[in-house]
GUBA-327316 format. One line per 10 residues: for each residue x negated, y negated, z of N, C-alpha, C. Coordinates in steps of 0.001 Angstrom, whole numbers, plus 500000, padded with zeros to 6 digits. Layout:
N
X:Y:Z:X:Y:Z:X:Y:Z  ...
***
This chain:
97
180857:185023:843078:182233:184869:842672:182614:186061:841811  183751:186656:842103:184162:187811:841328:184860:187385:840044  184747:188245:839068:185367:187972:837770:186876:188103:837909  187611:187145:837363:189067:187179:837409:189560:188232:836426  190371:189112:836895:190904:190165:836038:192122:189628:835297  191952:189395:833998:193081:189029:833157:193372:190260:832327  194438:190955:832706:194743:192230:832069:195795:192098:830981  196370:190917:830860:197362:190695:829821:197180:189288:829263  197475:189121:828003:197404:187810:827399:195992:187376:827047  195894:186110:826661:194631:185541:826215:194357:184264:827004
193201:184183:827688:192875:182957:828414:192515:181825:827444  192949:180624:827766:192731:179450:826931:192174:178330:827798  191154:177649:827286:190654:176446:827950:191122:175259:827134  191825:174350:827797:192307:173143:827143:191452:171995:827684  190585:171464:826826:189609:170467:827284:190250:169098:827440  189628:168305:828301:190063:166928:828491:191468:166810:829037  191883:167776:829847:193250:167796:830371:193206:167804:831887  193962:166885:832481:194087:166831:833940:195526:167116:834322  195696:167847:835372:197041:168137:835860:197615:166920:836598  196750:166125:837220:197156:164956:838011:198296:165336:838943
199452:164726:838766:200586:164995:839658:201407:166214:839226  201135:166709:838034:201922:167843:837512:201627:169112:838302  202608:169934:838388:202476:171228:839044:202295:172305:837970  201638:173406:838312:201463:174490:837338:202776:174922:836686  203856:174961:837447:205147:175379:836897:205603:174428:835788  205288:173130:835910:205656:172169:834870:204918:172470:833571  203642:172815:833663:202881:173201:832475:203494:174447:831843  203796:175427:832663:204394:176660:832169:205745:176385:831508  206558:175513:832097:207856:175168:831516:207695:174394:830207  206695:173519:830134:206434:172779:828900:206168:173744:827749
205283:174695:827970:204965:175648:826910:206155:176549:826583  206991:176834:827582:208183:177640:827319:209094:176919:826327  209180:175571:826409:210013:174824:825456:209449:174928:824038  208163:175238:823907:207529:175401:822599:207556:176852:822118  208084:177743:822967:208210:179143:822572:207107:180055:823063  206332:179605:824074:205229:180406:824594:205403:180622:826091  205031:181802:826550:204966:182061:827976:203500:181976:828376  203190:181074:829323:201817:180927:829790:201793:181001:831311  200618:181321:831833:200391:181320:833284:199207:180398:833554  199422:179384:834364:198343:178479:834748:197337:179254:835594
196029:179046:835306:194980:179701:836082:194285:178711:837019  193683:177648:836450:193018:176657:837298:192594:175432:836496  192277:174382:837233:191717:173163:836660:190268:173075:837120  189365:172604:836239:187964:172475:836616:187324:171356:835815  186197:170871:836314:185393:169887:835582:184247:170617:834903  184021:170289:833613:182889:170893:832933:181609:170157:833323  180486:170602:832800:179206:170022:833189:179015:168601:832687  179872:168155:831771:179830:166765:831314:180770:165886:832115  181479:166462:833089:182361:165703:833961:183798:165593:833481  184127:166248:832374:185492:166192:831859:186381:167210:832563
187622:166824:832807:188593:167745:833396:189146:168660:832326  189358:169902:832688:189861:170922:831778:190794:171835:832554  191676:172513:831843:192511:173517:832496:192356:174851:831770  192560:175908:832532:192592:177261:831973:193989:177806:832231  194577:178350:831177:195842:179051:831317:195800:180278:830422  196670:181217:830689:196725:182445:829908:198007:182463:829096  197873:182678:827795:199027:182834:826914:199457:184291:826993  200707:184522:827364:201177:185878:827624:201975:186499:826477  202481:185663:825562:203230:186209:824431:203106:185277:823224  203569:185735:822070:203504:184938:820832:202094:184391:820595
201106:185233:820824:199709:184800:820751:199342:184331:819348  199789:185028:818332:199474:184607:816961:200081:183239:816656  201312:183014:817083:201961:181710:816895:201212:180622:817682  200778:180972:818910:200038:180001:819714:198717:179630:819038  198042:180593:818434:196777:180300:817744:196982:179257:816658  198034:179380:815885:198318:178394:814838:198650:177035:815452  199426:177041:816530:199756:175805:817245:198484:175131:817739  197599:175901:818319:196373:175325:818877:195459:174769:817787  195348:175458:816705:194511:174963:815612:195003:173610:815100  196292:173387:815167:196869:172134:814685:196804:171021:815714
196620:171348:816999:196758:170330:818038:195551:170143:818947  194569:171021:818899:193542:171017:819939:192150:170775:819384  191344:170094:820168:189930:169895:819866:189184:171162:820278  188531:171800:819334:187853:173061:819607:186367:172862:819909  185977:171665:820326:184566:171350:820530:183896:172319:821509  184562:172644:822620:183907:173517:823601:183582:174873:822990  184439:175364:822095:184160:176640:821436:182914:176501:820576  182827:175393:819832:181651:175156:818999:180393:175090:819860  180452:174361:820974:179295:174248:821868:178909:175605:822434  179896:176354:822919:179600:177628:823556:179050:178625:822541
179639:178656:821355:179216:179618:820345:177930:179224:819634  177455:178001:819804:176210:177575:819148:175063:177527:820157  175098:178465:821080:174032:178602:822080:173897:177381:822980  174996:176701:823251:175003:175603:824206:176075:175879:825256  175921:176965:826009:176945:177301:827000:176950:176362:828193  176079:175367:828192:175997:174447:829316:177250:173605:829487  178115:173582:828486:179326:172778:828588:180266:173344:829658  180254:174665:829861:181093:175280:830879:180272:175550:832131  180829:175225:833299:180100:175529:834532:179881:177028:834688  178787:177363:835318:178426:178767:835491:179521:179568:836171
180181:178977:837181:181206:179741:837898:182419:180050:837008  182701:179213:836023:183808:179485:835108:183408:180607:834144  182180:180559:833638:181704:181621:832750:181715:182963:833479  181209:182968:834703:181155:184213:835458:182546:184749:835780  183494:183851:835960:184834:184267:836353:185682:184748:835183  185549:184097:834013:186475:184376:832913:185844:184956:831662  184550:184751:831424:183950:185158:830144:183308:186518:830289
***
């Protein structure tokens, strides 16, 4: 699998999130109402079976960081950074990290 070239913005993994019936454009429009431009990348299951989504924040990155700290569970970051990269599937690591 080739590495996805993200040449602009910052990729974000939002854990425990399923798109279900929602379309990528709906996610992008939701974040636009909050003042952020994002691009949906993909939905995947981690190695624990939880659904997650990846999207790229394209603007207002500093504002988004503060928003995320107030609203998001950062457990996957803790797992990945504490030598437990098993939480993310290998194909996601190879593609985005």
